[in-house]
C-alpha positions as CSV (number, residue, x, y, z in Angstrom):
1,X,0.0,0.0,0.0
2,X,1.3,3.5,-0.9
3,X,0.0,7.0,-0.5
4,X,0.0,9.4,-3.4
5,X,-0.5,13.1,-2.6
6,X,-1.6,15.7,-5.1
7,X,-1.5,19.5,-4.5
8,X,-4.6,21.0,-6.2
9,X,-5.3,24.6,-7.1
10,X,-7.6,25.0,-4.1
11,X,-9.7,23.0,-1.6
12,X,-12.7,22.6,-4.0
13,X,-10.4,20.9,-6.6
14,X,-9.0,18.6,-3.8
15,X,-12.5,17.7,-2.6
16,X,-13.6,16.9,-6.2
17,X,-10.6,14.7,-6.9
18,X,-11.0,12.9,-3.6
19,X,-14.7,12.3,-4.4
20,X,-14.1,11.0,-7.9
21,X,-11.3,8.7,-6.6
22,X,-13.4,7.1,-3.9
23,X,-13.1,3.3,-3.9
24,X,-16.5,1.6,-4.5
25,X,-17.6,-1.5,-2.6
26,X,-16.4,-3.7,-5.5
27,X,-12.9,-2.0,-5.4
28,X,-13.6,-0.2,-8.6
29,X,-13.7,3.6,-9.0
30,X,-16.1,6.0,-10.7
31,X,-13.2,7.0,-13.0
32,X,-13.1,5.4,-16.4
33,X,-10.1,7.2,-17.8
34,X,-8.3,10.4,-18.5
35,X,-9.6,12.4,-21.5
36,X,-6.8,15.0,-21.6
37,X,-4.0,16.6,-19.7
38,X,-3.7,20.3,-20.5
39,X,-1.0,22.2,-18.6
40,X,-2.1,21.8,-14.9
41,X,-5.6,20.5,-15.8
42,X,-6.6,16.8,-15.9
43,X,-9.9,16.0,-17.6
44,X,-11.3,12.8,-16.1
45,X,-13.9,10.7,-17.9
46,X,-16.4,9.1,-15.4
47,X,-18.2,5.8,-15.9
48,X,-21.4,7.7,-16.6
49,X,-19.7,9.3,-19.6
50,X,-19.5,12.7,-17.9
51,X,-16.2,14.7,-17.8
52,X,-14.7,16.4,-14.8
53,X,-11.8,18.8,-14.8
54,X,-9.3,18.8,-11.9
55,X,-7.0,21.8,-11.6
56,X,-3.7,20.9,-9.9
57,X,-0.8,23.0,-8.6
58,X,1.3,22.6,-11.8
59,X,2.0,20.6,-14.9
60,X,4.2,18.0,-13.2
61,X,1.5,17.3,-10.6
62,X,-1.1,16.9,-13.4
63,X,1.1,14.4,-15.3
64,X,1.7,12.4,-12.1
65,X,-2.1,12.2,-11.5
66,X,-2.7,11.3,-15.1
67,X,-0.1,8.5,-14.9
68,X,-1.6,7.1,-11.7
69,X,-5.1,7.1,-13.0
70,X,-4.0,5.2,-16.2
71,X,-2.2,2.6,-14.0
72,X,-5.4,2.2,-12.0
73,X,-7.5,1.8,-15.2
74,X,-5.1,-0.8,-16.5
75,X,-5.5,-2.8,-13.3
76,X,-1.9,-2.3,-12.1
77,X,-3.1,-0.4,-9.0
78,X,-6.3,-0.3,-7.0
79,X,-7.6,2.6,-5.0
80,X,-8.3,1.6,-1.4
81,X,-9.1,5.1,0.0
82,X,-9.0,8.8,-0.8
83,X,-9.2,11.9,1.3
84,X,-8.4,15.6,1.2
85,X,-7.3,18.3,3.6
86,X,-7.2,21.9,2.5
87,X,-5.8,21.8,-1.1
88,X,-4.1,18.5,-0.8
89,X,-5.8,15.3,-2.1
90,X,-4.4,11.9,-1.0
91,X,-5.1,8.7,-2.8
92,X,-4.1,5.4,-1.1
93,X,-3.4,2.6,-3.6
94,X,-2.6,-1.1,-3.4
95,X,-0.7,-3.0,-6.0
């Protein structure tokens, strides 16, 4: 188990990321994939086909989040928990 922390633009963005990354009871997530990464913005495609934009601190943080979400969608990692405090979102993953 490992903890991945992502500094978001503000508390609202951290809460949104934490909510989208919440582990479901069947260990899946609401996230289906990443539609785009544009500068410090990650556009997430949800399983209901809606899109959600997450604004992060900088481009490097956005790329890290995009890479983690792709690993999760390929089944290499599983989200076990997520939370946020102020503008920092934390995603706990298992391998």
